[in-house]
C-alpha positions in Angstrom: 44.0 41.4 76.7 44.9 37.9 77.7 48.0 36.1 76.3 47.3 34.1 73.2 47.1 30.4 74.0 48.8 28.0 71.6 46.7 25.1 70.5 47.3 22.4 67.7 44.0 23.3 66.1 44.9 27.0 65.8 48.1 26.1 63.9 46.6 23.4 61.7 46.0 23.8 58.0 42.6 22.4 57.1 41.8 21.1 53.5 38.1 20.7 52.6 37.3 17.7 50.4 34.0 17.7 48.4 34.0 13.9 48.0 31.7 13.5 45.0 34.1 15.7 43.0 37.5 14.8 44.4 38.6 11.5 42.7 36.8 8.5 41.5 38.5 5.0 41.9 35.4 2.8 41.6 34.6 3.6 37.9 31.2 5.0 38.5 32.0 8.7 37.8 31.5 9.6 41.4 34.3 10.5 43.9 34.9 8.1 46.9 36.8 7.6 50.1 39.4 5.6 48.4 40.1 8.4 46.1 40.7 10.7 49.0 43.1 8.2 50.6 45.1 7.9 47.4 45.9 11.6 47.5 46.9 11.9 51.2 50.5 12.3 50.1 49.6 15.0 47.6 47.9 16.9 50.5 50.7 16.2 53.0 53.2 17.7 50.5 51.1 20.7 50.0 51.3 21.4 53.7 47.8 20.1 55.0 47.5 18.8 58.5 43.7 18.1 58.6 41.4 16.8 55.9 37.8 17.9 56.3 35.5 15.7 54.3 32.0 16.9 53.4 29.1 14.4 54.1 29.8 10.9 53.0 27.0 9.4 55.1 24.2 7.2 53.8 21.9 9.6 52.0 19.3 9.8 49.2 21.5 12.7 47.8 18.7 15.2 47.3 21.2 17.9 48.7 24.5 16.2 47.9 24.6 14.3 51.2 23.3 17.0 53.4 20.1 15.0 53.7 21.3 12.1 55.9 19.4 8.7 56.3 22.0 7.1 58.6 24.6 9.1 60.4 26.7 6.2 61.4 26.9 4.5 57.9 28.8 5.4 54.8 26.9 5.7 51.6 27.8 3.0 49.1 28.7 5.7 46.3 31.5 6.7 48.6 32.6 3.3 50.0 32.4 1.7 53.5 33.2 2.2 57.1 36.3 0.1 56.4 37.4 2.6 53.9 37.1 5.4 56.4 39.1 3.4 58.9 41.8 3.0 56.3 41.7 6.7 55.5 42.2 7.5 59.2 45.0 5.0 59.6 46.9 6.4 56.5 46.4 10.0 58.0 47.6 8.9 61.3 50.8 7.6 59.8 51.5 10.9 58.4 50.6 12.9 61.6 47.5 14.1 59.9 43.9 14.1 61.0 40.4 13.6 59.7 37.5 16.1 60.3 33.9 15.2 59.4 30.8 17.3 58.7 28.1 17.1 61.5 24.8 17.6 60.0 22.1 17.5 62.7 19.7 20.4 62.1 17.8 18.1 59.8 17.9 14.6 58.4 16.5 13.0 55.1 13.0 12.4 54.3 12.4 11.1 50.8 11.6 7.5 49.9 13.1 7.8 46.4 15.6 10.1 44.9 14.0 13.1 43.2 14.3 13.4 39.3 16.8 16.2 39.8 19.4 13.8 41.1 19.0 11.1 38.5 22.7 11.6 37.7 23.7 9.8 40.9 24.7 6.2 40.7 22.8 3.7 42.9 21.6 6.5 45.1 20.3 5.3 48.4 16.5 5.1 48.5 15.9 5.0 52.3 14.4 7.5 54.6 15.9 8.3 57.9 14.6 5.7 60.4 13.7 8.4 62.8 11.5 10.2 60.2 9.8 7.1 59.2 8.6 6.5 62.7 7.8 10.1 63.2 5.7 10.3 60.1 3.9 7.1 60.7 1.3 8.4 63.1 0.4 11.3 65.5 1.0 9.1 68.5 4.2 7.5 67.5 7.0 7.9 70.2 9.2 9.7 67.7 6.6 12.0 66.5 8.0 15.0 68.4 11.5 14.2 67.2 10.6 16.5 64.3 8.6 19.8 64.2 5.0 19.1 63.3 2.2 21.7 63.1 -1.5 21.5 62.0 -2.3 23.5 58.9 -4.0 26.8 58.6 -7.1 26.5 56.5 -7.9 28.5 53.4 -11.5 29.6 52.7 -12.2 26.4 50.8 -10.7 24.3 53.7 -7.5 23.4 51.8 -4.5 23.0 54.0 -2.0 26.0 54.2 1.5 26.2 55.8 1.5 27.1 59.5 3.4 30.3 58.8 4.9 32.3 55.9 8.6 31.2 56.2 10.3 30.7 53.0 12.5 27.8 52.0 16.2 28.5 52.2 17.2 26.7 49.0 14.2 28.1 47.1 12.6 31.2 48.5 9.7 31.0 46.3 8.5 27.9 48.2 7.3 27.4 51.8 9.6 26.2 54.5 6.8 23.7 55.6 5.9 20.4 53.8 2.5 18.9 53.9 2.0 15.3 54.9 -1.4 14.0 53.7 -1.2 10.9 55.9 -1.4 12.7 59.2 -2.8 16.1 57.8 0.0 18.1 59.3 3.1 20.0 58.1 6.7 19.4 59.1 9.2 22.1 59.2 11.8 21.8 56.3 13.8 24.9 56.2 16.2 23.8 53.4 14.0 21.6 51.2 11.1 19.1 51.6 13.7 16.3 51.6 15.3 17.7 54.8 13.0 17.8 57.8 14.2 19.8 60.7 14.9 17.9 64.0 13.2 19.1 67.1 16.1 19.9 69.4 13.6 20.8 72.2 13.4 17.0 72.7 16.1 15.7 75.0 16.0 12.4 73.4 17.0 14.1 70.0 20.0 15.8 71.7 21.0 12.5 73.2 20.9 10.7 69.9 23.1 13.4 68.3 25.6 13.0 71.1 25.7 9.3 70.4 26.4 10.0 66.7 29.4 12.2 67.7 30.8 9.7 70.2 30.6 7.1 67.4 32.9 9.0 65.1 35.2 10.4 67.7 35.8 7.1 69.2 36.6 5.8 65.7 39.4 8.2 65.3 37.9 11.3 63.8 39.3 14.5 65.4 36.7 17.1 65.0 33.6 18.5 63.3 32.5 21.2 60.9 29.0 21.7 62.3 26.5 22.4 59.5 24.0 25.3 60.2 24.5 24.6 63.8 22.9 27.9 64.8 19.7 27.0 63.4 18.9 24.1 65.9 16.9 26.3 68.2 13.6 27.8 67.1 11.3 30.3 68.6 8.5 28.0 69.7 5.6 30.3 68.8 6.7 29.9 65.1 5.3 33.5 64.3 5.0 34.8 60.6 8.0 36.6 59.3 8.0 40.2 58.3 7.2 40.6 54.5 10.7 41.8 53.7 10.6 40.4 50.0 7.6 42.7 49.2 4.0 42.2 48.4 4.7 40.0 45.3 6.1 37.2 47.5 4.0 34.7 49.4 6.9 33.5 51.6 9.5 35.4 53.5 12.7 34.7 55.3 12.0 33.7 58.9 15.7 33.6 60.1 14.8 36.0 63.0 13.0 33.1 64.5 15.4 30.3 64.0 19.0 31.7 63.6 20.7 31.8 67.0 17.5 30.8 68.7 16.7 31.1 72.4 18.3 27.8 73.4 21.2 27.5 71.0 23.8 28.3 73.6 22.3 25.8 76.1 22.5 23.1 73.4 26.0 23.9 72.4 27.2 24.0 76.0 25.5 20.7 76.7 27.1 19.2 73.5 30.6 20.4 74.7 30.1 19.1 78.3 28.8 15.7 77.2 30.8 15.0 74.2 33.5 17.4 73.0 35.2 17.9 76.4 35.9 14.2 76.4 38.2 14.4 73.3 40.9 16.8 72.0 39.0 18.1 69.0 38.8 20.8 66.4 35.3 22.3 66.1 34.0 25.0 63.6 30.5 26.1 63.3 28.7 27.2 60.2 27.0 30.2 61.7 25.8 33.4 59.9 25.7 35.8 62.8 25.8 39.6 62.7 25.9 40.3 66.4 29.6 40.3 67.6 28.6 39.8 71.2 26.6 36.7 70.3 29.6 35.3 68.3 31.9 35.6 71.4 29.4 33.7 73.4 30.1 30.8 71.2 33.9 31.2 70.4 35.4 32.9 73.3 38.0 30.8 75.0 35.9 30.4 78.1 32.6 30.0 76.3 32.6 26.2 76.4 30.9 25.9 73.0 33.1 25.7 69.8 36.7 26.6 68.9 35.7 28.9 66.1 33.0 29.6 63.6 33.1 30.6 59.8 32.6 34.3 59.6 30.9 34.9 56.3 31.4 38.5 55.9 33.9 38.2 53.0 32.0 35.5 51.1 28.8 37.7 51.5 30.7 40.8 50.3 28.9 40.9 47.0 25.4 40.0 48.3 22.6 42.5 48.7 22.2 43.1 52.4 19.1 41.4 53.7 18.4 39.5 50.5 18.8 36.0 49.3 22.3 34.7 48.7 21.9 34.7 44.9 22.1 38.4 44.5 25.0 40.7 43.3 26.2 44.1 44.4 29.4 46.0 43.8 32.2 46.0 46.4 35.7 47.4 46.6 38.8 47.0 48.7 37.6 49.3 51.4 34.8 46.8 52.2 37.4 44.0 52.2 39.8 46.0 54.5 36.9 46.9 56.9 35.9 43.2 57.3 39.4 41.8 57.8 40.5 44.6 60.2 37.2 44.1 62.2 37.6 40.4 62.8 41.5 40.2 63.0 41.4 42.7 65.8 38.2 41.6 67.5 39.2 38.0 68.0 42.5 39.0 69.5 41.1 41.7 71.8 38.3 39.4 73.0 40.1 36.2 73.2 38.2 34.4 70.5 39.6 32.6 67.3 39.3 33.2 63.6 38.8 30.9 60.7 40.6 32.1 57.6 38.9 31.2 54.2 37.7 32.4 51.0 36.2 29.2 49.4 34.0 26.3 50.3 31.4 24.1 48.6 28.8 26.8 48.9 30.6 29.6 47.1 32.0 30.4 43.8 35.8 30.2 43.1 37.7 33.0 44.8 40.0 33.8 41.7 36.8 34.5 39.7 35.1 36.4 42.4 37.5 38.7 43.9 40.2 39.2 41.2 40.5 38.5 37.4 40.3 34.9 36.2 41.3 35.7 32.6 44.2 33.7 31.2 46.4 36.7 31.6 45.8 37.3 35.3 44.4 34.1 36.8 47.7 32.9 38.2 48.5 36.3 39.8 44.9 36.7 41.2 45.0 33.3 42.7 48.5 34.0 44.3 47.4 37.3 45.6 44.5 35.7 47.4 46.8 33.0 48.7 49.2 35.4 50.0 46.4 37.2 51.8 45.1 34.2 53.5 48.5 32.9 54.3 49.3 36.0 56.3 46.1 36.3 58.4 45.8 35.1 62.0 43.5 32.2 62.6 43.0 28.6 61.4 43.5 28.3 57.7 41.0 26.4 55.5 41.7 25.7 51.8 39.0 24.3 49.6 40.0 21.6 47.0 41.2 23.0 43.8 41.8 26.5 45.5 45.6 25.5 45.5 45.4 25.2 41.7 43.5 28.4 41.2 40.6 26.6 39.7 37.9 29.0 38.4 34.2 29.3 37.9 32.6 27.4 35.1 32.2 29.1 31.7 29.2 31.4 31.4 28.2 29.5 28.2 27.3 26.5 30.3 23.5 25.7 30.1 21.8 26.0 33.6 19.2 23.5 32.5 21.7 20.9 31.4 25.0 21.6 33.2 24.0 22.7 36.6 23.3 20.1 39.3 22.8 21.9 42.6 19.3 22.2 44.0 19.6 25.8 45.0 20.7 26.9 41.6 18.1 24.8 39.9 15.4 26.3 42.1 16.6 29.8 41.4 16.7 29.3 37.6 13.2 27.7 37.6 11.8 30.7 39.5 13.7 33.2 37.3 12.2 31.6 34.1 8.7 31.7 35.6 9.0 35.3 36.6 11.0 36.7 33.6 10.1 34.4 30.8 8.7 37.3 28.8 11.5 39.7 29.9 14.8 38.8 28.2 16.8 41.5 29.9 15.8 40.4 33.4 16.3 36.7 32.5 19.8 37.5 31.3 20.5 39.3 34.7 19.3 36.4 36.5 21.5 34.1 34.4 24.5 36.4 35.2 23.8 36.1 38.9 23.5 32.4 38.7 26.8 32.0 36.7 28.6 34.3 39.1 27.3 32.8 42.4 26.1 29.3 41.8 27.4 26.6 44.2 28.1 24.5 41.0 31.2 26.7 40.5 32.9 25.0 43.4 31.6 21.5 42.7 33.1 20.6 39.4 35.4 17.6 39.4 39.0 18.1 40.7 41.4 18.7 37.9 44.2 16.3 38.3 45.6 15.9 34.8 45.1 17.2 31.2 43.7 13.6 30.3 40.2 12.6 29.8 37.9 14.0 32.4 40.8 15.8 33.9 42.0 12.5 35.6 39.0 12.6 38.0 37.7 9.3 36.6 38.9 6.7 34.2 38.7 7.2 30.4 35.2 6.1 29.1 33.6 6.8 32.4 31.2 9.7 32.6 31.7 12.0 35.6 28.7 12.9 37.6 29.1 16.5 36.8 30.7 18.1 33.7 34.4 19.0 34.1 35.4 22.7 33.8 36.5 23.3 30.1 39.9 24.6 31.1 41.3 21.4 32.6 44.0 21.1 30.1 45.6 24.2 31.1 44.7 24.2 34.9 45.5 20.9 36.5 47.6 19.5 39.4 49.8 17.5 37.2 51.0 20.5 35.2 51.3 22.7 38.3 53.3 20.1 40.2 55.9 20.4 37.5 56.0 24.2 37.5 58.3 24.7 40.6 59.6 28.1 39.5 63.1 26.9 38.8 65.2 29.4 36.8 63.1 31.6 34.6 60.1 29.4 35.0 57.1 31.0 36.7 56.0 29.2 40.0 52.6 27.6 39.8 49.8 28.4 42.2 50.2 25.0 43.8 53.9 25.7 44.6 53.1 29.2 45.6 50.7 27.8 48.2 53.2 25.1 49.2 56.1 27.5 49.9 53.7 30.0 51.6 52.5 27.3 54.0 56.0 26.4 54.9 56.8 30.1 55.5 53.7 30.5 57.6 54.4 27.5 59.8 58.0 28.6 60.3 56.7 32.0 61.5 53.6 31.0 63.4 54.1 33.6 66.1 53.7 36.3 63.3 51.1 34.9 61.0 48.9 32.5 63.1 49.2 34.4 66.4 50.2 37.8 65.4 48.6 41.2 66.0 47.0 42.8 62.9 47.1 46.5 62.0 46.3 48.5 58.9 49.2 50.1 57.0 48.6 53.3 55.1 45.2 54.8 54.4 42.1 53.0 55.5 40.3 54.8 52.5 42.6 53.6 49.7 40.4 52.1 47.0 43.1 50.2 45.3 45.7 48.9 47.7 45.2 46.9 50.8 48.2 46.8 53.1 48.6 45.6 56.7 51.2 44.3 59.1 51.2 41.2 61.4 53.4 41.5 64.4 54.4 38.9 67.0 54.5 39.4 70.7 58.4 39.5 70.3 58.1 42.6 68.0 59.1 40.7 64.8 56.7 41.7 62.0 55.9 41.3 58.3 54.0 43.7 56.0 51.7 42.6 53.3 50.7 44.8 50.2 48.0 43.8 47.9 47.0 45.6 44.7 43.2 44.7 44.3 43.0 46.2 40.8 43.9 45.0 37.3 46.1 48.1 36.6 49.4 49.4 37.6 49.3 51.5 40.9 51.8 53.8 42.5 51.8 53.2 46.3 53.7 55.1 48.9 55.3 53.1 51.7 54.5 54.8 54.9 57.9 55.8 56.5 56.9 54.4 59.8 56.8 50.9 58.4 60.5 50.5 58.1 60.8 47.7 55.4 64.1 45.8 55.7 63.6 43.7 52.6 61.0 42.3 50.3 60.7 38.5 51.0 58.6 37.5 48.1 55.7 38.4 45.8 53.3 36.8 43.4 55.2 37.8 40.2 58.4 36.1 41.0 59.9 33.3 43.1 62.9 35.4 43.9 63.0 38.4 46.3 61.3 41.4 44.8 63.7 44.1 43.7 61.6 47.1 44.7 62.3 50.1 46.7 62.2 49.9 50.5 60.9 53.5 50.9 59.0 56.1 48.9 56.7 55.2 46.1 56.8 51.7 44.4 54.9 50.5 41.4 52.5 47.6 41.9 51.6 45.6 38.8 48.0 44.4 38.2 46.9 42.1 41.0 50.4 42.2 42.5 51.0 41.1 46.1 54.1 41.6 48.2 55.4 40.3 51.5 58.1 42.4 53.3 60.2 41.9 56.4 60.0 44.8 58.7 63.0 46.1 60.5 63.2 45.2 64.2 62.2 48.0 66.6 
């Protein structure tokens, strides 16, 4: 096992900003770049080193900016290039950095915003210039910048999709969109408004490299690469296996476009021609099951990316092989297995982990993994914070996670209050399938409330004032604010420092935890992970992180809503309890034998030197 190499991006704390929901300063109910800049000090004080901003490029906003019409321009709803330059300058003053989203599997398509995004102020109406040309004729020079195929023909001669692949944001629909003008279909894996680029074309790859150079030369220090393992497709475009059953016309074709045959070639070319010229942080959004395949991307000598997001934990409640909007039971044994697997593998095989529980595509962690009731929300949020703060890898925090923000109330109306294209498509399909079956429709609504991306996209809760301080009084926010904002907000939590008998807020728990992590990076960022106690325990997850010097800490997490007796293994040798999520002070618990863990209690202990 090679010695661990220390790098700045390994030690950094990354904070993801979902810009539309962060802070509105222009008075249109839509978050903007100036809103981000105004909160740089808030994030600096929290302990953040890098701000990762989700797409703010020019876009019709069919998929909240992931349908881009100009990769080198800022959408007016967010501001201007000058605003981004100012943000970079303010971050630089504070020794912080900006990370952008790189969305280059697809571009935008539509001429006008669809009716489902009528809530967006002055949404840009333009198509991507590349797609305009590509769509104009069969002989246009940019025709093969996208993936076009002739239709199959039904018995009556009507056009049918070239294969049976299903759409990712609505599996009831085809992944192909028909263009009447040229009598061909274009591949649109996510939605008709997001045509896939043809990475087989070297001109496309060169154009992507130019985009990357544009932002890196401007001062951006890295990229989160959206669905980057979908850029290479099997060129025969075969039908997918009918895994969803005979009642479905379209089926997931991921076998033929996830980690495709030329993906590594494309990523190595990108690294050689662009990334190697700068000192960057890169993380790929890649759902990959094959461990060997992952290390071909993130191994220290792979020449591709620094790290990827491993989605095993955020997929823990998903039915294997099914769509994302499904639910299954899980327990702490599943969580222990996943974390042990990746903490050990990355160290043993010289890769690097990303540590996260939340992002813009997943529900709130406190609602998902613990208990978000008024009684236990704070403890659950701190428990999850303690776990993440003590795991090796680059740490990612999603906006509002530092406050313990929770899912939207289940009373919200999917037809009125939900905005996301995936959730809307799911609910539309569910009503069509189960309109006469109240029980199944209720089950679908339960899944939607539990897993909808809208849960993470509600406006940031800054104050107890109107619209949670996200926008000015009298301005209607683009999305409904979570009903609990008067109790859960940054202003209140900043005041709850844990002085005296006062309980420390989730924000200050994160803040103090980040300071402790950075002061002990050899243990937490670079340390070696090992399970403590039984690996079949269904209630308590305990582990140790040990630095190369031998110094170590033990973490004990009760993942239940009840009191649990846990026996400290005698070989651990706890010297003292450093902190816990129930008190700011050192925990007064026994150092050996059995200890009582309260519901959702987490402890951090110092291990005696060997």
